[in-house]
Structures are given as C-alpha cells and as structure tokens.
C-alpha positions as CSV (number, residue, x, y, z in Angstrom):
1,M,-35.5,-34.2,2.7
2,A,-36.2,-31.1,4.8
3,R,-34.5,-27.7,3.7
4,N,-32.3,-27.0,6.6
5,A,-31.8,-30.3,7.2
6,K,-27.9,-31.0,7.5
7,K,-26.2,-34.2,6.1
8,T,-24.3,-35.8,8.8
9,G,-22.6,-39.0,8.8
10,V,-19.3,-41.0,8.2
11,T,-19.9,-39.8,4.4
12,T,-19.6,-36.1,5.2
13,L,-16.5,-36.3,6.8
14,K,-13.5,-34.1,5.3
15,S,-10.2,-34.5,5.4
16,S,-6.9,-35.8,3.8
17,K,-6.4,-39.4,2.9
18,A,-3.6,-39.4,5.2
19,A,-5.3,-38.1,8.2
20,R,-8.1,-40.4,7.4
21,K,-5.4,-43.3,7.4
22,Q,-4.1,-42.2,10.8
23,V,-7.1,-41.7,12.4
24,A,-8.4,-45.4,11.6
25,I,-4.9,-46.8,12.7
26,I,-5.7,-45.3,16.1
27,L,-9.2,-46.4,16.0
28,E,-7.9,-50.0,15.3
29,A,-5.5,-49.6,18.1
30,L,-7.8,-48.2,20.8
31,S,-10.6,-51.0,19.8
32,G,-8.0,-53.6,20.5
33,E,-7.5,-54.9,16.7
34,I,-3.5,-54.1,16.9
35,G,-1.2,-53.2,19.1
36,T,0.3,-49.5,19.5
37,T,3.7,-50.8,18.3
38,E,1.9,-52.2,15.2
39,A,-0.2,-48.7,15.3
40,S,3.1,-46.7,15.4
41,E,4.6,-48.9,12.5
42,Q,2.0,-48.6,10.0
43,M,1.9,-44.7,10.8
44,G,5.5,-44.8,10.4
45,V,6.1,-42.7,13.6
46,S,7.8,-43.9,17.1
47,L,5.8,-45.1,19.6
48,S,6.3,-41.8,21.8
49,R,4.6,-39.7,18.9
50,Y,2.0,-42.4,18.3
51,Y,0.7,-41.5,21.7
52,Q,1.1,-37.7,21.2
53,L,-1.3,-38.2,18.2
54,E,-3.5,-40.7,20.1
55,G,-4.1,-37.9,22.8
56,R,-4.9,-35.2,20.3
57,A,-7.4,-37.3,18.5
58,L,-8.9,-38.0,21.7
59,Q,-9.2,-34.4,23.2
60,G,-10.1,-33.6,20.0
61,M,-13.4,-36.2,20.3
62,L,-13.7,-34.9,23.8
63,A,-13.8,-31.0,22.8
64,A,-16.4,-31.9,20.2
65,M,-18.5,-33.5,22.8
66,E,-18.6,-30.9,25.2
67,P,-22.0,-29.0,25.1
68,K,-22.5,-25.8,23.3
69,K,-23.9,-22.5,25.0
70,R,-27.5,-21.4,23.3
71,G,-27.8,-18.2,21.1
72,I,-25.3,-16.0,19.2
73,Q,-21.8,-16.3,20.5
74,M,-19.6,-13.4,21.1
75,T,-16.8,-14.0,18.5
76,P,-13.9,-11.7,18.0
77,A,-15.6,-10.0,15.3
78,R,-18.8,-9.7,16.7
79,Q,-17.4,-8.1,19.7
80,I,-15.2,-5.9,17.1
81,L,-18.5,-4.6,15.9
82,A,-20.4,-4.1,19.2
83,L,-17.5,-2.1,20.7
84,E,-17.4,0.4,17.3
85,A,-21.0,0.9,17.5
86,E,-20.9,1.5,20.9
87,K,-18.2,4.1,20.3
88,K,-20.5,5.6,17.8
89,L,-22.9,5.9,20.7
90,L,-20.6,7.6,23.1
91,E,-19.2,10.3,20.4
92,K,-22.5,11.2,20.0
93,D,-23.6,11.7,23.5
94,L,-20.4,13.4,23.7
95,R,-21.3,15.9,20.9
96,R,-24.3,16.9,22.2
97,H,-23.2,17.5,25.8
98,Q,-20.6,19.9,24.1
99,S,-23.1,21.3,22.3
100,L,-25.0,21.9,25.7
101,L,-22.5,23.1,27.8
102,R,-21.5,25.9,24.7
103,A,-25.5,27.1,25.1
104,A,-25.4,27.2,28.9
105,N,-22.3,28.8,28.9
106,R,-23.3,31.4,26.4
107,S,-26.6,32.2,28.4
108,L,-24.5,32.9,31.6
109,G,-22.0,34.9,29.4
110,L,-19.3,33.2,30.0
111,A,-16.3,32.7,27.8
112,R,-15.5,28.9,26.3
113,G,-13.9,26.9,28.7
114,G,-16.4,28.1,31.3
115,R,-14.1,31.1,32.5
116,K,-15.3,34.4,32.8
117,K,-14.0,36.8,29.5
118,A,-10.6,38.5,30.6
119,S,-10.9,42.4,30.0
120,S,-8.1,43.7,27.4
121,K,-7.1,46.1,30.2
122,G,-4.5,45.5,32.8
123,R,-2.8,42.6,31.1
124,G,-1.6,40.1,33.6
125,A,2.0,39.4,33.8
126,K,4.0,37.1,31.4
127,R,5.5,33.9,32.5
128,G,9.5,34.4,33.4
129,D,8.3,38.6,34.3
130,R,9.0,38.3,37.8
131,G,12.8,36.2,37.3
132,K,13.8,39.2,34.5
133,A,13.1,41.5,37.2
134,V,15.1,39.9,40.0
135,L,17.9,39.4,37.2
136,K,17.8,42.9,36.2
137,T,17.9,43.9,39.9
138,L,20.9,41.7,40.6
139,R,22.9,42.8,37.6
140,R,22.0,46.2,38.9
141,G,23.5,45.7,42.2
142,L,26.8,44.4,40.3
143,D,27.3,46.7,37.9
144,E,27.4,49.9,40.8
145,A,29.2,47.9,42.8
146,K,31.8,46.8,40.1
147,G,31.8,50.6,38.9
148,E,32.7,52.1,42.2
149,A,35.4,49.5,42.3
150,D,36.7,50.4,39.0
151,G,35.8,54.2,39.4
152,T,33.4,53.7,36.3
153,S,30.1,55.3,36.7
154,K,26.6,53.8,36.1
155,R,26.7,55.5,32.6
156,D,29.9,53.9,31.6
157,A,29.4,50.4,32.5
158,G,26.1,50.9,30.1
159,A,28.1,51.8,27.5
160,G,30.0,48.4,27.4
161,G,32.9,49.4,29.6
162,A,32.0,46.3,31.9
163,S,30.8,42.9,31.3
164,H,27.1,42.1,32.7
165,G,27.2,39.4,35.3
166,K,30.4,38.2,35.2
167,Q,32.7,38.9,38.4
168,D,36.6,39.2,38.6
169,G,38.8,36.0,38.4
170,A,35.5,34.0,38.0
C-alpha cells in the first residue's frame, strides 16, 4: 500500500449505530424495498419527520458531491492569521513613516506636529479671556448705574455694599 493512500469504502464510515440504522432504512425506502410509511415506523418517527430526515440525508449527499476548490482554502482561522500578519506589516510601515516625518521636521526646524515653535514672548490669549473681559465690562456698567441710583460710589460697591450682577426686583 502507498504511503499517502487514504482508506476508503463503506468500512471506513464513522457514525453511531442509530445513525447507521436510519441511513439504511432511508436507502431501503429510496430503493423501493420498503414503503415510506413502513420506514417511518421502523425509525420510530412520524411520516412528516421521516420526509424531513430523508431530505436532510439527500442534501448531505448532494453537498458531498459538489466539486471542491483546488488549492489552499481560506478558513476563518487562516484569514485571522493573514490579517494579523498584515496588521504587523502596516504597524511597522507606520512607525517607519513617523520616524521619517520626525527627521524631516527636525531638518526643517519645525516642532513636533509640523508647526513652527511658539515663542515664549507675547503669550496668546487663553480660552474664555474675551468672555471674561466682556462680563467685567458689563458688571462695571451695572455697578456704576446702581451706585448712581443708590448714592454710593464705585469704591463702596467694591467693598461689598452691593451685589454684583443682580438687579433689584429680579
């Protein structure tokens, strides 16, 4: 016998006794040796269940007879391995490009991220500074108007005599 020869034939079929019995009954019914009613009785199932099992058996035989694709098949496990390998290559390529970008930025005198270095002089306004300035101006206008109505000066309002931002009757 050759080394790579696979054993084939009826003797190599692997299954339980119950499955073998059911297949034998279905084949007997399909060949006409017994009727479908008798086959369903021997299997211990209803006639409709017998037809379901017969259909499943025929579908399985048809699927087994379909031509198989040649070559290595892409199984989900193989696909995962291929995607992981591709991911590693892409990460390596990303690190290489990031390194090249850093080197180009250094040679051009640019800071990280591709922007020119900000000077420490003339610090820009922080977020919210403009709104605070407008609010301060509005409150100053309210305090002066309230001081004129109460007869108090701006200095008295700053000492805690008047509440900031609240109007009478509000």
